[in-house]
C-alpha positions as CSV (number, residue, x, y, z in Angstrom):
1,M,10.7,-13.2,18.9
2,I,10.5,-9.4,18.2
3,K,8.3,-6.9,20.0
4,V,6.2,-4.5,17.8
5,A,4.0,-1.6,18.6
6,I,1.1,-0.3,16.4
7,C,0.6,3.4,16.6
8,G,-2.9,4.2,15.4
9,G,-4.3,0.7,15.9
10,S,-8.1,1.5,15.9
11,G,-8.5,2.1,12.2
12,Y,-8.9,-0.4,9.4
13,A,-5.2,-0.6,8.7
14,G,-4.4,-1.1,12.4
15,A,-7.0,-3.8,12.7
16,E,-5.6,-5.6,9.6
17,L,-2.1,-5.4,11.1
18,L,-3.4,-7.1,14.3
19,R,-5.3,-9.7,12.2
20,I,-2.2,-10.6,10.2
21,L,0.3,-10.5,13.1
22,A,-1.9,-12.8,15.1
23,A,-0.6,-15.6,12.8
24,H,3.0,-14.5,12.9
25,P,5.2,-16.9,15.0
26,H,8.0,-14.5,15.5
27,V,6.1,-11.4,16.6
28,E,4.6,-10.2,19.8
29,V,2.4,-7.1,19.8
30,T,3.3,-5.3,23.0
31,S,1.5,-1.9,22.5
32,V,-1.3,-0.5,20.5
33,T,-2.3,3.2,20.5
34,S,-5.4,5.1,19.7
35,E,-6.2,8.7,20.4
36,K,-10.0,8.1,20.1
37,S,-10.3,4.9,22.1
38,P,-7.7,4.9,25.0
39,G,-8.6,2.5,27.8
40,K,-10.7,0.3,25.6
41,K,-9.7,-3.3,24.8
42,V,-8.9,-4.2,21.2
43,T,-11.9,-6.6,21.3
44,D,-14.2,-3.8,22.3
45,L,-13.7,-2.4,18.8
46,F,-12.8,-5.6,16.9
47,P,-14.4,-8.6,18.6
48,H,-13.0,-11.0,15.9
49,L,-9.4,-10.2,17.2
50,S,-9.9,-12.5,20.3
51,R,-6.2,-13.1,20.6
52,Y,-5.8,-9.6,21.8
53,K,-8.5,-9.6,24.4
54,H,-6.0,-8.4,27.1
55,L,-4.5,-5.7,24.9
56,I,-5.6,-2.2,25.8
57,Y,-5.5,0.9,23.6
58,E,-3.3,3.7,25.0
59,V,-2.6,7.2,23.9
60,L,0.6,7.7,21.9
61,D,3.1,8.7,24.6
62,R,6.3,8.3,22.7
63,E,8.6,8.1,25.7
64,R,6.4,5.6,27.4
65,I,6.1,3.1,24.6
66,L,9.7,3.5,23.3
67,P,11.0,0.6,25.4
68,K,8.1,-1.6,24.7
69,A,9.0,-2.5,21.1
70,D,11.8,-3.1,18.6
71,L,9.8,-2.1,15.6
72,F,7.0,0.4,15.2
73,F,4.2,0.4,12.7
74,M,2.8,3.9,12.2
75,A,-0.9,3.8,11.1
76,L,-1.5,7.4,11.9
77,P,-3.2,10.0,9.6
78,H,-1.0,12.0,7.2
79,A,1.1,14.7,8.8
80,A,0.6,13.0,12.2
81,S,3.4,10.5,11.5
82,Q,6.1,13.0,10.8
83,E,7.3,13.7,14.3
84,A,6.7,10.2,15.7
85,V,8.7,8.6,12.9
86,D,11.6,11.0,13.5
87,F,11.4,10.4,17.2
88,F,11.6,6.6,17.1
89,V,14.2,6.4,14.3
90,A,16.5,8.9,16.1
91,R,16.4,6.4,19.1
92,G,17.5,3.4,17.0
93,K,14.1,1.9,16.3
94,R,12.9,0.4,13.0
95,V,9.8,2.1,11.7
96,I,7.3,1.2,9.0
97,D,5.1,4.2,8.2
98,L,1.7,3.5,6.5
99,S,1.0,7.2,6.1
100,A,2.1,9.3,3.1
101,D,4.6,11.3,5.2
102,Y,7.8,9.7,4.0
103,R,6.7,8.3,0.6
104,L,7.5,11.4,-1.6
105,K,11.3,12.0,-1.8
106,D,10.9,15.8,-2.4
107,A,9.6,17.8,0.6
108,K,8.2,20.5,-1.7
109,T,6.1,18.0,-3.6
110,Y,4.8,16.7,-0.3
111,E,3.8,20.1,0.8
112,E,2.2,20.9,-2.6
113,W,-0.1,17.9,-2.4
114,Y,-0.7,17.5,1.3
115,K,-0.8,21.2,2.2
116,V,1.5,20.9,5.2
117,P,5.3,21.4,5.3
118,H,7.6,18.4,5.9
119,R,9.4,19.3,9.1
120,F,12.0,16.6,9.0
121,P,13.7,16.7,5.6
122,A,16.8,15.0,6.9
123,T,14.8,12.0,8.1
124,L,12.8,12.0,4.9
125,K,16.1,11.4,3.0
126,K,16.7,8.2,4.9
127,A,13.3,6.6,4.0
128,V,13.0,3.7,1.6
129,Y,9.9,3.3,-0.6
130,G,8.5,0.0,0.6
131,L,7.5,-1.8,-2.6
132,P,9.4,-5.1,-2.3
133,E,9.0,-6.0,-5.9
134,L,11.3,-3.0,-6.7
135,Y,13.4,-2.2,-3.6
136,R,13.9,-5.5,-1.7
137,K,17.6,-5.0,-1.1
138,K,17.2,-1.4,0.1
139,I,14.3,-2.4,2.4
140,A,16.4,-5.0,4.1
141,K,18.9,-2.4,5.3
142,A,16.5,0.5,6.0
143,H,15.4,1.9,9.3
144,I,12.5,3.8,7.8
145,I,10.1,2.2,5.4
146,A,7.6,4.4,3.6
147,N,4.8,1.9,3.0
148,P,3.2,2.6,-0.4
149,G,-0.3,3.9,-0.9
150,C,-3.0,1.5,-2.1
151,Y,-3.6,3.0,-5.5
152,P,0.1,3.4,-6.3
153,T,0.7,-0.3,-5.4
154,G,-1.6,-1.6,-8.1
155,A,-0.7,1.1,-10.6
156,V,3.1,0.9,-10.3
157,I,3.2,-2.9,-10.3
158,G,1.0,-2.8,-13.4
159,L,3.1,-0.3,-15.3
160,Y,6.7,-0.7,-14.1
161,P,7.9,-3.4,-16.5
162,A,6.3,-1.7,-19.5
163,V,7.9,1.6,-18.6
164,K,11.2,0.1,-17.7
165,K,11.5,-1.8,-21.0
166,G,10.3,1.1,-23.1
167,F,7.2,-0.7,-24.5
168,I,5.0,2.4,-24.2
169,H,4.8,6.1,-24.8
170,P,5.0,7.4,-21.2
171,D,3.1,10.5,-22.0
172,T,0.0,8.5,-22.9
173,L,-0.6,6.8,-19.5
174,V,-4.2,6.6,-18.3
175,I,-4.8,5.0,-14.9
176,D,-8.4,4.2,-14.0
177,S,-8.9,2.7,-10.5
178,K,-12.0,1.5,-8.5
179,S,-11.8,1.2,-4.8
180,G,-13.9,-0.2,-2.0
181,T,-15.0,2.2,0.8
182,S,-12.5,1.0,3.4
183,G,-9.9,2.9,1.3
184,A,-11.2,6.1,2.9
185,G,-10.5,4.9,6.4
186,R,-12.7,4.2,9.4
187,Q,-14.6,7.5,9.5
188,S,-18.2,8.6,9.9
189,D,-18.5,11.1,7.0
190,V,-22.0,10.9,5.5
191,I,-20.6,10.4,2.0
192,F,-19.3,7.0,3.2
193,S,-22.6,5.9,4.9
194,F,-24.5,2.8,3.6
195,C,-27.2,4.8,1.9
196,E,-24.8,7.1,0.1
197,V,-22.5,4.3,-1.1
198,N,-24.9,1.4,-1.8
199,E,-26.0,1.1,-5.4
200,G,-23.6,4.0,-6.3
201,F,-20.5,4.3,-8.4
202,K,-18.6,7.6,-8.9
203,A,-15.3,9.2,-9.8
204,Y,-13.7,11.6,-7.4
205,S,-10.5,13.7,-7.1
206,I,-10.1,13.8,-10.8
207,G,-6.6,15.0,-11.6
208,S,-6.0,15.9,-8.0
209,H,-5.8,12.7,-6.0
210,R,-2.8,12.8,-3.5
211,H,-1.5,9.4,-4.7
212,T,-0.8,10.9,-8.2
213,P,2.7,12.3,-7.4
214,E,3.6,8.9,-5.7
215,I,2.7,7.1,-8.9
216,E,4.6,9.6,-11.0
217,Q,7.7,9.4,-8.8
218,E,8.1,5.7,-9.1
219,L,7.4,5.6,-12.9
220,S,9.8,8.5,-13.5
221,I,12.5,6.5,-11.8
222,A,11.7,3.5,-14.1
223,A,11.7,5.7,-17.2
224,G,14.7,7.8,-16.2
225,K,12.8,10.9,-17.0
226,E,9.8,12.9,-15.7
227,I,6.4,11.2,-16.2
228,R,3.0,12.6,-15.8
229,V,-0.1,10.5,-15.6
230,N,-3.9,10.8,-15.9
231,F,-5.1,9.1,-12.8
232,T,-8.8,8.9,-11.9
233,P,-10.0,7.0,-8.8
234,H,-13.6,5.8,-8.3
235,L,-15.6,4.7,-5.3
236,V,-17.6,1.5,-5.6
237,P,-19.9,-0.2,-3.1
238,L,-17.4,-2.8,-1.8
239,D,-15.9,-3.1,1.6
240,R,-12.4,-3.8,0.2
241,G,-10.5,-4.2,-3.0
242,I,-9.0,-2.1,-5.8
243,L,-9.3,-2.9,-9.5
244,T,-7.0,-0.8,-11.7
245,T,-7.2,-0.6,-15.5
246,I,-4.3,1.0,-17.3
247,Y,-4.0,2.2,-20.9
248,A,-0.9,3.3,-22.8
249,K,0.1,3.6,-26.4
250,L,2.7,1.1,-27.6
251,V,5.8,2.5,-29.2
252,K,5.7,-0.2,-31.9
253,S,3.6,-3.1,-32.9
254,L,4.1,-5.9,-30.3
255,E,2.4,-9.2,-29.8
256,V,0.6,-9.6,-26.5
257,K,2.6,-12.8,-25.8
258,E,5.9,-10.9,-25.9
259,I,4.7,-8.3,-23.4
260,H,3.1,-11.0,-21.2
261,D,6.4,-13.0,-21.2
262,A,8.3,-9.8,-20.2
263,Y,5.9,-9.3,-17.3
264,A,6.1,-12.9,-16.2
265,S,9.9,-12.8,-16.3
266,F,10.0,-9.5,-14.3
267,Y,7.8,-10.9,-11.5
268,R,8.7,-14.6,-11.7
269,K,10.4,-14.6,-8.2
270,E,7.8,-12.4,-6.5
271,P,5.8,-14.4,-3.9
272,F,2.8,-11.9,-4.0
273,T,2.6,-10.7,-7.6
274,E,1.1,-13.1,-10.0
275,V,0.9,-12.5,-13.8
276,L,-2.2,-14.3,-14.9
277,P,-2.3,-16.6,-18.0
278,L,-3.1,-14.9,-21.3
279,G,-6.8,-14.3,-21.6
280,K,-7.4,-14.2,-17.8
281,F,-8.0,-11.0,-15.9
282,P,-8.1,-10.0,-12.3
283,N,-11.2,-9.9,-10.1
284,V,-11.0,-8.2,-6.6
285,K,-12.9,-11.2,-5.2
286,N,-9.9,-13.4,-5.9
287,V,-7.5,-11.4,-3.8
288,R,-9.7,-10.4,-0.9
289,G,-7.9,-10.8,2.4
290,T,-4.6,-11.7,0.7
291,N,-1.3,-9.9,0.1
292,L,-1.6,-10.8,-3.6
293,C,-1.5,-8.5,-6.7
294,H,-3.0,-10.2,-9.8
295,V,-1.9,-8.8,-13.1
296,G,-3.6,-9.3,-16.5
297,I,-2.2,-8.2,-19.9
298,A,-3.9,-7.4,-23.2
299,V,-3.2,-5.5,-26.4
300,N,-5.9,-3.6,-28.4
301,K,-4.4,-4.0,-31.9
302,R,-6.9,-1.7,-33.4
303,T,-5.6,1.3,-31.4
304,S,-2.1,-0.1,-30.7
305,T,-2.8,0.2,-26.9
306,L,-1.4,-1.8,-24.1
307,V,-4.1,-2.6,-21.4
308,V,-3.0,-3.8,-18.0
309,V,-5.4,-4.8,-15.3
310,T,-4.4,-5.3,-11.6
311,S,-6.3,-6.2,-8.5
312,I,-5.3,-6.0,-4.8
313,D,-7.0,-5.9,-1.4
314,N,-6.4,-2.2,-0.5
315,L,-6.1,-3.1,3.3
316,V,-3.6,-5.9,2.8
317,K,-1.3,-5.6,-0.3
318,G,-2.3,-1.9,-0.4
319,A,-1.5,-1.3,3.3
320,S,-1.0,-3.7,6.2
321,G,0.0,-6.9,4.4
322,Q,2.7,-5.0,2.5
323,A,3.8,-3.5,5.8
324,V,4.2,-7.0,7.3
325,H,6.0,-8.1,4.1
326,N,8.5,-5.3,4.6
327,M,8.9,-6.2,8.3
328,N,9.7,-9.8,7.2
329,I,12.4,-8.6,4.9
330,I,13.9,-6.2,7.5
331,M,14.0,-8.9,10.1
332,G,15.2,-11.7,7.9
333,F,12.1,-13.8,8.2
334,D,10.7,-15.9,5.4
335,E,8.8,-13.3,3.3
336,E,5.6,-15.2,3.3
337,T,5.4,-15.6,7.0
338,A,1.8,-14.8,8.2
339,L,0.9,-13.7,4.6
340,S,0.2,-17.0,2.9
341,A,-3.4,-17.3,4.1
342,I,-6.1,-18.1,1.6
343,A,-8.5,-15.4,0.5
344,L,-11.4,-14.4,2.7
345,C,-14.8,-15.8,1.7
346,P,-16.6,-13.6,-0.8
């Protein structure tokens, strides 16, 4: 049994961590923090988490919670994780950070996109990007896991085999993603209110979304050269889920079966990435509440274009479920522990 703390446990990602870990036989949640709700019970905010009815939110006093846990999940806002991650790692703790603070390997790139300096570049160098499909061996040995963003998870899984195998022209990548509103976090901005979101469908942060350099970083590693992408996210009136449709020009004429077989081979041992049969394509409804990423493959022969579609639950595979998967790898547990539950009802 390991003891874990969740720092920033009153947001959607924190609540999902609690939901998933409630089914984990080897984990005890010993501390959960919230700067907005100290003194409240977890069930005051999330009545469905009845297992934690005796767990009280506390402020993030690093010295006080240090001895309470072996592993720390950081579900804090961007920039707020920097110092806390450094503090816990320096004292021998394992940390899985769900913010963007340790995802980008270059501190200057982080500052450019997040508009704050990275104050712990030495700690940043120790972080491992937490996409198990690509970095399982490094994750197992790491003390800092930078849990991937939700959009990059679907985009990188969808593109990595094609880029790695040289099927496509990397300068033609177009990534079109649609996300439910929980991707914006648990906030009260009017733009995320029911009347604003319901019956709506819009693009935002065109060419400027902060997940762009994260996608480019991982695809550049796959290609062995610098890659730039056209990435456009959209907000749709769903609670949760991301559907990503990716377009790229093929370098030569390829049959869809050849590409599909390459994807199926690449992900054949992955417990949470499923390449769907030819002619089948992802639906966010089918991954809701799960740690799955569904992948569909097509080729538009008229335009010699590869089309890849992926779907994930942004709160699970795109955040908390992937964090628990990383924890399972670090601790040597079966990777599917607490993550093999069926989808939530539509």
